C-alpha positions in Angstrom: -0.8 -32.1 148.3 -0.3 -35.1 150.5 -3.5 -36.9 150.7 -5.3 -37.3 154.3 -5.6 -40.5 155.7 -9.3 -41.7 156.8 -12.5 -40.0 155.8 -13.1 -36.2 155.5 -13.8 -34.4 159.1 -16.8 -32.1 159.3 -15.9 -28.8 158.8 -14.5 -26.4 160.6 -12.8 -22.9 160.5 -9.3 -20.9 161.4 -9.0 -17.4 161.1 -5.4 -15.5 159.8 -4.3 -12.1 161.2 -6.3 -10.4 159.1 -9.5 -12.1 160.7 -10.3 -14.0 157.2 -11.8 -17.0 157.9 -11.3 -20.1 155.8 -13.3 -23.6 155.6 -11.7 -26.8 155.3 -13.7 -29.9 154.5 -11.3 -32.1 152.7 -8.7 -32.2 150.4 -10.6 -31.7 147.9 -12.6 -28.6 148.8 -9.6 -26.8 150.0 -8.1 -27.4 146.6 -11.3 -25.7 144.8 -11.1 -23.2 147.8 -7.4 -22.6 146.8 -7.5 -22.4 143.3 -11.1 -20.3 143.4 -9.8 -17.4 146.4 -5.9 -17.5 145.7 -5.2 -18.9 148.8 -1.3 -19.8 149.1 -1.0 -22.0 152.0 -4.0 -24.7 152.3 -4.6 -26.3 155.7 -6.3 -29.5 156.5 -6.9 -31.4 159.7 -8.1 -34.8 159.8 -10.5 -35.2 163.4 -10.0 -39.2 162.8 -6.1 -38.9 162.8 -5.3 -35.8 164.7 -3.0 -34.8 161.8 -3.0 -31.4 160.2 -1.2 -30.6 157.1 -0.1 -27.6 156.0 0.5 -27.3 151.8 2.4 -24.6 150.5 0.5 -23.3 147.2 1.9 -22.0 144.4 3.4 -24.5 142.5 3.7 -22.2 139.6 5.9 -21.0 141.4 8.0 -23.4 142.9 6.1 -22.4 146.3 8.2 -19.0 146.7 7.2 -17.3 149.6 5.6 -14.1 148.9 4.3 -12.0 151.0 0.6 -13.2 151.0 2.3 -16.7 151.7 4.5 -15.4 154.3 1.2 -14.0 155.9 -0.8 -17.0 155.1 1.6 -19.6 156.6 2.0 -17.4 160.3 -1.9 -17.2 160.0 -2.1 -21.1 159.8 0.6 -21.4 163.0 -1.1 -19.3 164.7 -4.3 -21.6 164.2 -2.8 -24.6 164.7 -1.0 -23.5 168.4 -4.7 -23.2 169.5 -5.7 -26.8 168.3 -5.3 -29.4 171.1 -6.8 -32.0 168.8 -4.3 -31.8 166.5 -1.4 -33.9 167.5 0.9 -34.0 164.4 1.1 -31.8 161.3 2.8 -32.1 157.8 4.2 -29.5 155.9 4.4 -30.1 152.3 4.7 -28.2 148.7 2.2 -28.1 146.2 3.7 -30.2 143.1 6.3 -32.0 143.0 9.0 -29.9 141.4 9.7 -27.8 144.7 8.8 -28.1 148.3 9.8 -24.5 148.4 12.5 -22.4 146.4 12.6 -19.8 149.1 11.8 -16.2 149.0 9.6 -14.6 145.6 12.7 -13.2 144.1 10.9 -11.7 141.3 8.3 -9.9 143.8 11.0 -8.9 146.0 13.2 -7.0 143.5 10.0 -5.1 142.9 10.1 -3.8 146.6 11.9 -1.1 148.4 14.9 -1.6 150.7 12.4 -1.6 153.7 9.9 -3.3 151.9 12.6 -5.8 151.5 13.4 -6.0 155.5 10.0 -6.7 155.9 9.5 -9.5 153.7 12.7 -11.4 155.0 10.8 -10.5 158.7 7.3 -11.9 157.6 9.5 -15.0 156.6 11.2 -15.2 159.5 8.4 -15.1 161.3 6.6 -17.7 160.0 9.6 -19.8 160.2 9.6 -19.2 163.8 5.9 -20.0 164.1 6.6 -23.2 162.7 9.6 -24.2 165.1 7.2 -23.5 168.1 4.2 -25.2 167.3 3.3 -27.4 170.4 3.0 -30.7 168.2 5.8 -32.6 166.3 5.8 -31.0 163.1 7.4 -33.2 160.1 8.5 -31.8 156.6 7.9 -33.7 153.9 9.8 -32.7 150.7 10.1 -33.1 146.9 12.4 -31.3 144.8 13.8 -27.8 146.0 14.2 -26.2 149.1 16.4 -24.1 148.6 17.5 -20.7 150.7 14.3 -19.7 152.7 12.7 -23.2 152.3 15.3 -24.8 153.4 14.4 -22.6 156.4 11.0 -23.3 156.8 12.5 -27.0 156.6 15.1 -26.8 159.5 12.2 -25.3 161.5 10.6 -28.8 161.2 10.8 -31.1 164.0 11.6 -34.2 161.2 12.6 -33.6 158.0 11.8 -36.7 155.5 13.1 -36.1 151.7 12.6 -38.0 148.4 15.6 -39.0 147.0 15.3 -36.0 143.7 15.1 -33.2 146.8 17.8 -30.7 146.3 18.8 -28.3 149.1 20.9 -25.2 149.4 21.3 -21.8 151.3 22.6 -19.7 148.1 21.3 -16.1 149.9 25.6 -15.2 149.9 25.2 -15.4 146.2 22.9 -12.6 145.6 24.4 -10.7 148.3 22.8 -11.2 151.8 22.3 -14.4 153.8 19.9 -16.2 155.5 17.1 -14.4 157.5 15.0 -16.7 158.6 16.7 -18.9 161.2 18.9 -20.8 158.8 22.1 -19.3 160.6 20.5 -20.1 164.2 18.9 -23.4 163.3 21.9 -25.2 161.0 24.8 -25.5 163.3 22.6 -27.3 165.3 21.6 -29.9 162.4 24.5 -30.3 160.6 27.6 -28.8 163.2 29.1 -25.7 163.0 31.8 -26.8 160.3 29.1 -28.0 157.8 27.1 -25.3 158.7 29.7 -23.0 157.3 30.3 -24.8 154.2 26.8 -24.3 153.4 26.2 -21.3 154.6 29.3 -19.8 152.9 29.6 -21.1 149.4 26.0 -21.7 149.0 26.5 -24.6 147.2 23.6 -27.2 146.5 23.6 -30.9 148.6 21.7 -33.6 147.1 19.6 -35.7 149.3 22.0 -38.6 149.9 24.3 -35.6 151.3 21.9 -33.9 153.2 21.0 -37.4 154.9 24.6 -38.0 155.7 25.1 -34.3 157.2 22.1 -34.6 159.3 20.3 -32.5 157.4 17.2 -34.6 156.8 16.0 -37.7 158.9 14.9 -39.8 156.2 15.5 -40.1 152.3 13.0 -42.5 149.8 12.0 -43.0 146.7 10.3 -39.8 145.1 6.8 -42.1 144.9 7.1 -43.2 148.6 7.2 -40.0 150.2 3.7 -39.3 150.8 3.5 -43.3 152.3 6.8 -42.7 154.6 5.8 -39.2 155.8 1.5 -40.6 156.9 3.3 -43.5 158.1 5.7 -41.5 160.8 2.6 -39.1 161.4 0.4 -42.3 162.1 2.9 -43.7 164.6 3.9 -40.2 166.5 -0.4 -39.8 166.6 -0.7 -43.0 168.2 1.4 -42.1 171.2 0.2 -39.9 174.2 -0.3 -36.2 172.8 0.4 -34.6 176.1 3.7 -36.7 176.7 5.1 -35.4 173.0 4.0 -32.2 173.2 5.9 -32.0 176.8 8.7 -33.8 174.9 8.8 -31.1 172.3 8.6 -28.2 175.0 11.6 -30.0 177.3 14.0 -30.2 174.2 13.2 -26.6 173.1 13.6 -25.1 176.7 16.0 -27.3 178.2 18.7 -26.5 175.2 21.4 -24.3 175.6 20.7 -24.4 179.7 22.6 -25.2 182.6 22.2 -28.9 183.6 20.5 -27.6 187.0 18.2 -25.4 184.7 17.8 -27.9 182.2 17.0 -30.6 184.9 14.2 -28.3 187.1 12.3 -27.8 183.3 12.2 -31.3 182.0 11.3 -32.7 185.9 8.3 -29.5 186.0 7.1 -30.8 182.3 7.5 -35.2 183.4 5.9 -34.6 186.5 3.1 -32.5 185.1 2.0 -35.7 183.1 1.4 -37.7 186.4 -1.4 -36.3 187.0 -3.3 -36.5 183.1 -6.1 -39.2 182.5 -4.1 -40.1 179.4 -1.1 -41.2 182.0 -4.1 -43.6 183.7 -5.2 -44.9 180.4 -1.3 -46.3 179.5 -1.0 -47.9 183.1 -4.7 -49.4 182.7 -4.1 -50.7 178.7 -0.6 -51.9 180.0 -2.1 -54.1 182.7 -5.6 -55.1 180.5 -2.8 -56.0 177.3 -4.1 -53.3 174.5 -3.4 -50.5 172.8 -4.7 -47.4 175.1 -7.3 -44.7 173.7 -5.9 -41.9 174.6 -7.6 -38.5 174.6 -5.2 -35.5 175.1 -6.3 -35.1 178.8 
């Protein structure tokens, strides 16, 4: 898990789809709760920095996506969607062996065909929930990011990988293909030809090739991933959060539209910011030659 910047925030609660409430009181307490209650996803929010961290917490299984983990990740994303005070989210995997090794195939072997289909649908729903979070999402990647794990990374807005990271979409090698958005998102990230290469062959790529392809945005030494991700998160969190959220929404909603439609979407989102307190604060700070103090209003 990535350590939190700043001091521990006050405790709050979030509810998953089943209505179960989990408290977070800082990284240490979350870790203890996970080991006691078997939580597969840890959610931590730092009130001072406005940064949330989602940790896939099955290190003994290389953070493979079980049915429980898919449900917990979806629940965590639903909780974050409603938190206006979270300005950036980080997704990472527990341990340094893997970000996420994909679906839990040991569990899947025991499932019926309809249950397998439902498992894939649950992973796809979690990946989509990650993709549509209103705040920017950064993937912090150590070790393996394979199959559904690579798809979760692709659903994030930005990806910072360790030099020892390994990526791949190997589903065709066991008789299926990526069902959690990989076929849809990968061409937009790396281009159609490169996407076909990875999807048709299922081959693995090292971090340096992933960077060259555009699958990741930055590669750093393994022991520098935490610092690099936090640096980027803090940089984003220092900007006006409503403006950043509007940019993310504009990028998403204008994609694939005609120029006229895209302009309407972008202009509406841009125009709404003229009436915000943050814009007034930004103009005031500029005139006073000081750093702005944004509130998200």
